N, C-alpha and C positions, 0 to 999 in steps of 0.2 A: 369227791365222788364216793357215794356210799356203797354201791354194789355194781360192779362192771356188768354183770349178767342181767341186771334189771331191764335193760333195753330190749332183750329178746323174749321177755315173757309176753305171751299172747293175751290180749284182752278181747273177750267176746261178750256180746250182749246176750243175756239169758232169755230164753223163751221166744225168740224171733225165728220165723221160718220163711221159706220162699225167697223172693228177691231182696227182702230187707234183712235176711239173716246175715250175721257176721261170718265171714269166711276166714280161713287161716291167713290169707293174704291181708285182710283187714287188720287182724291182730298184729301181723308183722309190721304193717305200716304204722299203726299206733305205737307199737314198741319202738320202732325206729325214731319216730317223732319224740317219744319220751326220752330216748337215749340222747338225741340231739340237745334237748333241754338240759339234761343232766351234765352233758359234756360242756355246754356253753357256760353253765354256772360254775363248773369246776375250772374252766379256762380263764374266767374273768380275773384279770390282773396278774396272771402267771405267764412266765416265759415258756417258750416252746420246750425247752429242756425239762422244766418242771411238769409240764403237761405230759410229755412222753414218759417221764419217770412214774407219774401217777398211773397212767394207763398200763404200763408194763407191770408195775407192782400189783395192781388189781387183777390183771390177767393171769399173772403167775400164781397168785393166791387162788384164783378160781380154778385154774388147771390142776393145781395140787390137791384141792379139795374135791375135784371131780364135778364142779358145778358149771364149768365152762368147757364147751366142746369145740372142736375144730370148725364145725358148721357155724357156731356162734361167732368165732373169729372171722370167718369168711363174710358173714352178714355184717359185722362191724366194719370190715374193710370196704365192702360194697356200699355201705351207707356213707362213709366218709370220702370215698374216692372222688366223687364229683366236685367236692369243694376244695380239693387240694391241688397245688401246682405239681409239676413234674418231679421235682426233687423230693417233696414231701410224700408224694405217692410212692416213690421208690423206697423211701425210708420206712414208711408204714408197711409196705409189702415185705421188707426185710424183717421188721419186728414181728409181723404176723407169722412169717415162716419160722422164726426162732421160737415163738410161743407154741407153735404146733409140735415142736419136738419135745416139749416138757411132758 
């Protein structure tokens, strides 16, 4: 994973107005899809422990550098929540709570 925050960067289409204009929600959706692609590439062939270690390390680095906000962490949690089972949801929620304290 190159950059944990890359999933939250909004992508907008320049110059469009009216109904075809990109909205902040469109950018968030595109960013979430990009994040999912990055995460799936990073997860390929790795154990759950390795994946969690990578996510935590990148998030800690982003928080310390000031490039990752608590809102970004909430967005990350909300994007992954639907694809996780109960135990993994609880674990991710604990990790997010810990990261918010940095």
